[in-house]
C-alpha positions in Angstrom: -0.2 0.1 0.0 1.4 3.2 -1.2 0.7 6.5 0.8 0.9 10.2 -0.5 3.5 12.7 1.7 0.6 13.9 3.3 -0.5 10.6 4.5 -4.0 10.0 2.8 -4.1 6.7 1.0 -3.8 6.3 -2.6 -6.7 4.8 -5.0 -5.0 2.0 -6.4 -4.4 1.1 -2.5 -8.3 2.2 -1.8 -9.5 -0.2 -4.5 -7.5 -3.1 -3.0 -9.0 -2.8 0.6 -12.2 -2.6 -1.0 -12.4 -5.7 -3.2 -10.7 -7.3 -0.1 -13.6 -6.2 2.2 -16.0 -7.5 -0.7 -14.6 -11.3 -0.7 -14.2 -11.5 3.0 -17.9 -10.4 3.5 -18.8 -12.9 0.6 -16.7 -16.0 2.3 -19.2 -14.8 5.8 -22.0 -15.4 3.4 -20.8 -18.4 2.3 -20.1 -20.3 5.6 -22.8 -18.8 7.3 -25.4 -20.6 4.3 -23.3 -23.7 5.0 -24.6 -23.6 8.9 -27.7 -23.9 7.7 -29.9 -27.0 6.9 -30.4 -28.5 3.7 -34.4 -27.8 2.4 -36.4 -31.2 2.2 -36.3 -33.0 -0.9 -39.3 -32.8 -2.9 -41.6 -36.1 -2.5 -41.4 -38.7 -5.4 -44.1 -38.9 -7.8 -46.4 -42.1 -7.1 -45.9 -44.8 -9.5 -47.3 -44.6 -13.1 -47.5 -48.1 -13.4 -49.2 -50.3 -10.8 -49.2 -53.6 -11.0 -51.4 -56.0 -8.4 -52.9 -59.6 -8.1 -54.2 -63.0 -6.5 -54.4 -66.4 -6.0 -56.4 -68.6 -3.8 -56.5 -72.1 -3.1 -60.4 -73.2 -2.2 -61.4 -76.5 -0.7 -65.7 -76.9 -0.6 -68.0 -78.9 0.8 -72.0 -78.8 0.1 -74.5 -81.2 1.9 -77.6 -82.2 3.5 -79.3 -79.9 -0.1 -82.7 -80.1 -0.8 -84.2 -79.4 -4.3 -87.6 -77.9 -5.1 -89.0 -81.0 -6.5 -88.1 -82.6 -2.8 -85.5 -84.8 -4.2 -81.7 -84.7 -2.4 -78.7 -83.1 -4.3 -76.3 -85.1 -4.1 -73.0 -84.0 -1.2 -70.4 -82.7 -3.3 -66.5 -82.1 -2.2 -64.2 -79.6 -4.8 -61.2 -78.2 -4.5 -60.9 -74.7 -6.7 -58.3 -72.2 -7.7 -58.5 -68.4 -8.4 -56.0 -66.0 -10.1 -56.4 -62.7 -10.8 -53.8 -60.3 -12.0 -54.1 -56.4 -13.0 -52.6 -52.8 -13.9 -53.1 -48.8 -13.5 -51.9 -46.9 -15.3 -51.2 -43.0 -14.6 -51.4 -41.4 -18.3 -51.0 -38.1 -15.9 -52.1 -36.0 -13.1 -55.9 -36.4 -14.7 -56.2 -39.3 -17.0 -55.5 -43.2 -15.8 -56.3 -46.5 -17.4 -56.7 -49.9 -16.5 -57.4 -53.8 -17.1 -57.9 -57.3 -15.1 -57.3 -60.9 -15.9 -59.3 -63.8 -14.3 -59.7 -67.3 -14.5 -63.3 -68.8 -14.7 -65.6 -69.3 -16.7 -66.7 -66.5 -19.1 -70.1 -66.9 -18.8 -70.0 -66.6 -15.0 -70.2 -63.8 -14.1 -70.6 -64.2 -10.4 -67.3 -66.2 -9.9 -63.4 -66.3 -11.1 -62.9 -69.8 -9.6 -62.3 -72.6 -11.4 -62.6 -76.5 -10.3 -59.6 -78.8 -10.5 -59.7 -82.2 -11.5 -60.4 -81.9 -15.8 -57.8 -84.4 -16.8 -55.3 -81.9 -16.3 -56.5 -79.2 -19.1 -55.1 -75.7 -18.8 -57.2 -73.1 -17.4 -58.7 -70.2 -19.2 -58.5 -66.2 -18.3 -60.8 -63.7 -19.7 -61.1 -59.8 -18.9 -63.0 -58.6 -16.1 -61.5 -55.0 -16.4 -60.7 -52.9 -19.0 -61.5 -48.7 -18.4 -60.5 -45.5 -18.9 -60.5 -43.0 -15.9 -60.6 -39.3 -15.7 -60.2 -36.9 -12.3 -60.5 -33.1 -11.9 -60.8 -31.7 -8.6 -63.6 -33.4 -6.3 -64.7 -35.6 -9.7 -64.1 -38.2 -11.3 -65.8 -40.8 -14.1 -64.8 -44.0 -16.2 -65.8 -45.5 -18.8 -65.7 -49.4 -19.9 -65.8 -52.5 -17.5 -64.9 -52.0 -14.4 -65.3 -53.1 -10.9 -68.4 -51.4 -8.9 -68.4 -47.6 -7.9 -71.4 -47.9 -5.4 -70.5 -48.3 -1.6 -71.2 -51.8 -0.1 -70.5 -53.4 2.8 -71.0 -57.2 1.9 -72.3 -58.8 -1.5 -76.2 -59.5 -0.4 -77.1 -57.7 -3.0 -73.8 -57.2 -5.9 -71.4 -59.7 -5.7 -68.5 -58.1 -6.3 -67.1 -60.4 -9.0 -69.5 -58.4 -10.9 -67.8 -56.2 -12.9 -70.6 -53.7 -14.9 -69.9 -52.2 -17.9 -71.0 -49.1 -18.9 -69.9 -45.2 -17.5 -69.9 -43.8 -14.0 -69.1 -40.2 -12.3 -69.0 -39.2 -8.9 -66.8 -37.0 -6.2 -66.2 -36.5 -3.0 -66.8 -33.8 -1.0 -66.0 -32.5 2.8 -68.9 -31.1 4.8 -67.4 -28.2 6.0 -64.0 -28.0 8.1 -65.3 -31.5 9.4 -63.9 -34.8 8.4 -67.2 -35.7 6.9 -67.0 -37.0 3.2 -70.1 -37.0 1.0 -70.5 -39.3 -2.1 -72.3 -39.1 -4.7 -72.5 -41.9 -7.6 -74.0 -42.7 -10.8 -74.1 -44.7 -13.8 -75.2 -46.0 -16.7 -74.4 -49.9 -17.3 -75.7 -52.3 -20.3 -76.7 -55.6 -19.8 -78.2 -56.6 -23.2 -78.0 -60.0 -23.9 -78.4 -62.3 -27.4 -80.1 -60.0 -30.2 -79.4 -56.1 -30.7 -80.8 -52.5 -30.4 -80.0 -49.4 -31.9 -80.7 -46.9 -29.1 -78.8 -47.2 -25.6 -82.5 -46.1 -24.2 -84.0 -49.4 -25.8 -80.8 -51.9 -24.3 -81.5 -54.0 -21.1 -79.9 -52.0 -19.0 -79.1 -50.7 -15.2 -79.4 -47.0 -14.3 -78.3 -46.4 -11.0 -77.8 -43.5 -8.2 -76.6 -43.9 -5.1 -75.2 -41.4 -2.3 -73.2 -42.5 0.5 -71.8 -40.7 3.8 -68.1 -41.6 6.1 -67.6 -39.6 9.6 -64.6 -40.8 10.8 -65.3 -39.7 14.6 -62.3 -40.2 17.7 -63.4 -43.7 18.8 -66.1 -45.1 16.0 -65.9 -45.0 12.0 -69.2 -44.2 10.9 -70.4 -45.1 6.9 -73.5 -45.7 5.2 -75.5 -45.1 2.4 -78.5 -44.7 -0.2 -79.3 -46.2 -3.4 -81.7 -46.5 -6.2 -81.2 -49.2 -8.9 -83.4 -49.0 -12.3 -82.7 -52.4 -14.2 -85.0 -52.2 -17.4 -85.1 -55.4 -19.7 -85.8 -55.0 -23.6 -88.2 -57.2 -24.8 -86.7 -57.5 -27.8 -83.5 -59.3 -26.7 -83.0 -62.4 -24.5 -80.9 -62.2 -21.0 -80.5 -64.3 -18.3 -80.0 -62.2 -15.7 -83.0 -60.1 -15.9 -85.3 -62.6 -17.4 -87.9 -60.5 -19.1 -88.1 -58.7 -16.2 -87.9 -54.7 -14.7 -86.4 -53.9 -11.0 -86.6 -51.1 -9.4 -84.5 -51.5 -6.0 -84.0 -49.0 -3.0 -81.1 -50.5 -1.2 -79.6 -48.6 1.8 -76.9 -49.7 4.2 -75.0 -48.3 7.8 -71.9 -49.9 9.2 -69.6 -48.8 12.6 -66.6 -49.8 13.2 -65.3 -49.1 16.5 -61.6 -48.1 17.6 -61.6 -50.7 20.0 -57.9 -53.0 21.1 -59.8 -55.7 18.4 -61.9 -53.5 16.0 -65.7 -54.2 16.2 -67.9 -53.7 13.2 -71.6 -53.7 13.1 -73.6 -53.1 10.0 -77.2 -53.8 8.9 -78.9 -53.4 5.0 -82.1 -53.2 3.8 -83.6 -53.4 0.2 -87.0 -53.4 -1.4 -87.8 -53.8 -4.8 -90.5 -51.1 -5.6 -91.6 -52.5 -9.2 -95.5 -53.1 -9.4 -95.6 -56.5 -10.9 -99.0 -58.1 -12.0 -100.7 -60.1 -9.5 -100.6 -63.2 -12.1 -96.7 -63.4 -10.8 -95.7 -65.9 -8.7 -94.3 -64.6 -5.2 -94.7 -61.1 -6.8 -94.9 -59.6 -3.0 -91.6 -61.3 -2.1 -89.2 -57.9 -3.0 -87.8 -57.2 0.3 -84.5 -58.4 2.1 -82.2 -57.5 4.8 -78.9 -58.1 6.3 -77.4 -57.7 9.6 -73.3 -58.6 10.1 -71.0 -57.9 13.0 -67.2 -59.2 12.9 -64.7 -58.6 15.6 -60.8 -58.6 14.0 -59.0 -57.3 11.4 -57.3 -59.1 8.9 -54.3 -56.2 8.2 -50.9 -57.9 9.7 -49.6 -61.3 10.6 -51.1 -62.8 13.8 -54.5 -60.9 13.2 -57.7 -62.7 13.3 -60.9 -62.2 12.6 -64.7 -64.0 13.7 -67.7 -63.0 12.2 -71.4 -63.4 12.2 -73.8 -62.1 9.0 -77.8 -63.0 8.6 -79.6 -63.0 5.4 -83.2 -62.6 4.6 -83.7 -62.3 0.7 -87.1 -62.6 -0.6 -87.4 -63.5 -4.4 -87.3 -60.4 -6.3 -85.5 -58.0 -3.3 -82.4 -58.5 -5.9 -81.4 -59.4 -9.4 -80.4 -63.1 -8.3 -77.6 -63.7 -11.0 -75.7 -60.3 -9.9 -76.1 -60.8 -6.4 -73.4 -63.4 -4.1 -72.8 -66.7 -5.3 -71.7 -67.9 -2.0 -74.4 -69.3 0.2 -76.1 -71.8 -1.7 -75.2 -73.7 -4.9 -78.5 -73.0 -6.1 -78.9 -72.2 -10.0 -77.0 -73.6 -12.7 -72.9 -74.1 -13.2 -72.8 -70.7 -14.6 -75.3 -68.8 -12.8 -76.0 -68.8 -8.9 -79.7 -68.3 -8.2 -79.1 -66.4 -4.8 -82.3 -65.3 -4.2 -85.9 -66.3 -2.0 -83.4 -67.4 0.6 -82.2 -66.4 4.5 -79.8 -67.8 6.5 -76.5 -67.9 8.9 -72.7 -67.8 7.8 -70.1 -67.9 10.3 -66.8 -67.0 9.6 -63.4 -67.4 11.0 -59.7 -66.1 9.6 -56.1 -65.8 10.5 -53.8 -63.5 8.5 -50.2 -64.8 8.3 -49.5 -61.6 7.0 -50.2 -58.6 5.3 -52.4 -59.6 2.4 -52.6 -63.4 3.4 -55.0 -65.4 4.9 -56.7 -68.1 5.6 -60.7 -67.9 6.2 -62.9 -70.8 6.7 -67.3 -70.2 6.1 -69.9 -71.8 6.9 -73.8 -71.3 5.5 -76.5 -72.3 6.5 -80.0 -71.8 4.4 -83.4 -72.6 3.7 -86.0 -71.1 1.3 -88.5 -68.8 2.1 -91.1 -69.3 -0.3 -91.9 -72.2 -2.8 -89.8 -71.1 -5.9 -92.3 -71.8 -8.5 -96.1 -72.7 -9.0 -94.6 -76.8 -9.7 -92.2 -77.0 -6.4 -93.1 -79.2 -3.8 -90.6 -78.3 -1.2 -88.6 -75.5 0.2 -85.0 -75.8 -0.9 -82.0 -75.7 1.7 -78.6 -76.3 1.8 -75.7 -76.5 4.0 -71.8 -75.3 2.8 -68.7 -75.1 4.3 -65.3 -73.4 2.3 -61.6 -72.7 3.3 -60.0 -70.4 1.6 -56.0 -69.7 1.5 -55.8 -66.1 -0.3 -52.1 -64.3 -1.0 -52.0 -61.3 -2.8 -49.8 -58.6 -3.9 
């Protein structure tokens, strides 16, 4: 550093000092920033492709079963399997699509199970889901063949293996600042059997609407729904499900899940067909169904267990028999279970070996409510046991 004779710092010396000050200050800033915690990493986006599937091995026995003609059905033991695999793909934040393959008879919409013991023949697979879905804000819509979009707590009205074909839309809305959610859902689904129709309005179809409510509280989770299902038959076609009949069914259900050490759930369902049938129709007044269920426990983690009891009273026209469950009885044909006009009990016991891996025993005892037809001479009945080993990913 050079000074003038009077002791004043010259310009070059002042510039060097200023540069040193700036560099020193910058060094302090960098050091201070280095002491600050790093910002958290951005969350990873959800996977665009999700693959899922499951396999079931079932041992089943039917015994002590009477037909409507008074004859006894032969006792029957079966070993059965079910395999399903599917995918969902998120094209972007709004559009997704998916599909699923399953085993089973393609003409049996109620069951993907296949019986073992047919000379080691290969087993067929079929698509039971193929759809495109859009989601915007609180709403969603899908078209194609997909799982039923309506709230349900059991399969007494609609078998979960029956995947409707058509379009559905719905939404999820919070009520104020609470955790209560309102879920309206509606859909139009084509049932059409053999034959043809030119317009959507003429086709055999189901048009349905439901409003569901979910209220998670501190000690209990409450849920329920009320829905209306209109089944319209096309006389110009032949379909097994509706069998040339219309249905107009109201379905209401409610469930409470108590958050105890072992979760306790209690549920009820009520269904009523308000279609006005001709008085000449046999059993035309058999239009009501109701279900009570109670379950203790869950099957989420290893060593979890569950005990459950169900009572069902399902009159002949309270449900569309060939779209409802096929677990309780063996009435009907090899490809269609006639699951109405009965009352009975189900007892279930289950144990979890791990997440999505469990064994479940279900016992059924059912009896007919009314004679099935004008030519019937006896009420049908039956006993059944099913032992399922289930594993999924």
